[in-house]
C-alpha positions as CSV (number, residue, x, y, z in Angstrom):
1,M,-11.0,-26.4,2.1
2,H,-9.2,-28.4,-0.3
3,Q,-6.2,-27.5,-2.0
4,A,-7.6,-26.5,-5.1
5,E,-10.3,-24.3,-3.5
6,I,-7.6,-22.6,-1.4
7,A,-5.4,-21.9,-4.7
8,A,-8.8,-20.3,-6.0
9,A,-9.2,-18.1,-3.0
10,Q,-5.6,-17.1,-3.3
11,A,-5.9,-16.2,-6.6
12,Y,-8.9,-14.0,-6.1
13,V,-7.2,-12.2,-3.3
14,R,-4.3,-11.7,-5.6
15,L,-6.5,-10.6,-8.5
16,L,-8.3,-7.9,-6.2
17,A,-4.9,-6.4,-4.8
18,A,-3.6,-6.1,-8.4
19,T,-7.2,-4.5,-9.4
20,R,-7.1,-2.1,-6.3
21,A,-3.5,-1.2,-7.4
22,A,-4.1,-0.9,-10.7
23,L,-7.3,1.6,-10.3
24,A,-5.5,3.4,-7.3
25,D,-4.6,6.3,-9.6
26,P,-7.7,6.7,-12.0
27,A,-5.5,8.7,-14.5
28,D,-2.8,6.0,-14.6
29,A,-5.4,3.1,-14.8
30,P,-5.3,2.6,-18.6
31,L,-1.7,2.3,-18.1
32,Y,-2.1,-0.7,-15.7
33,M,-5.1,-2.3,-16.7
34,P,-3.4,-4.4,-19.2
35,L,-1.3,-5.8,-16.4
36,L,-4.5,-7.4,-15.0
37,A,-5.0,-9.8,-17.9
38,S,-2.6,-12.4,-16.2
39,P,-4.1,-12.4,-12.6
40,I,-7.9,-12.8,-14.4
41,Q,-6.2,-16.1,-16.2
42,E,-4.9,-17.3,-13.0
43,A,-8.4,-16.7,-10.9
44,D,-10.6,-18.0,-14.0
45,E,-8.1,-21.3,-14.3
46,A,-8.1,-21.7,-10.4
47,L,-11.8,-21.5,-10.2
48,R,-12.2,-24.0,-13.0
49,S,-9.7,-26.2,-11.5
50,A,-11.8,-26.1,-8.2
51,G,-15.0,-26.8,-9.5
52,L,-16.3,-23.3,-8.4
53,S,-17.0,-21.8,-11.7
54,G,-20.8,-20.6,-11.2
55,N,-20.7,-21.3,-7.6
56,E,-20.2,-17.9,-6.3
57,D,-21.8,-18.4,-2.6
58,R,-19.4,-21.5,-2.1
59,F,-16.5,-19.4,-3.5
60,F,-17.1,-16.4,-1.6
61,A,-17.4,-18.3,1.5
62,L,-14.2,-19.7,0.9
63,V,-12.7,-16.5,0.6
64,R,-13.8,-14.8,3.5
65,Q,-12.4,-17.9,5.3
66,L,-8.9,-17.4,3.8
67,Q,-9.1,-13.5,4.2
68,P,-12.0,-12.2,6.8
69,S,-11.2,-8.5,6.3
70,L,-12.7,-8.8,2.6
71,S,-16.3,-9.9,4.2
72,G,-16.9,-6.1,5.0
73,S,-17.5,-7.0,8.4
74,G,-15.3,-5.1,9.8
75,R,-16.8,-1.8,9.2
C-alpha cells in the first residue's frame, strides 16, 4: 500500500466513525450532520490524491487491509 492509499483508507475510516457518531441518536442527527462536511472533504481529497476515485473495488480492498473489522466477515 502506498502512503496516499493509506491516507485515503484512513480518511474513509475517520469519515465512517464520524458518520456513525453523528447518526447515533436520530433525534440529534440534524444538529451534527454539518460536522460531516470536513471529513467528507478530507476523504474526497484523499481519494483523488491516491487515484482511487471511481475505483471502489481497489479502495475497499485497501480499507479491509487497514481495518479488517469493516469487512463484515466477523459477523
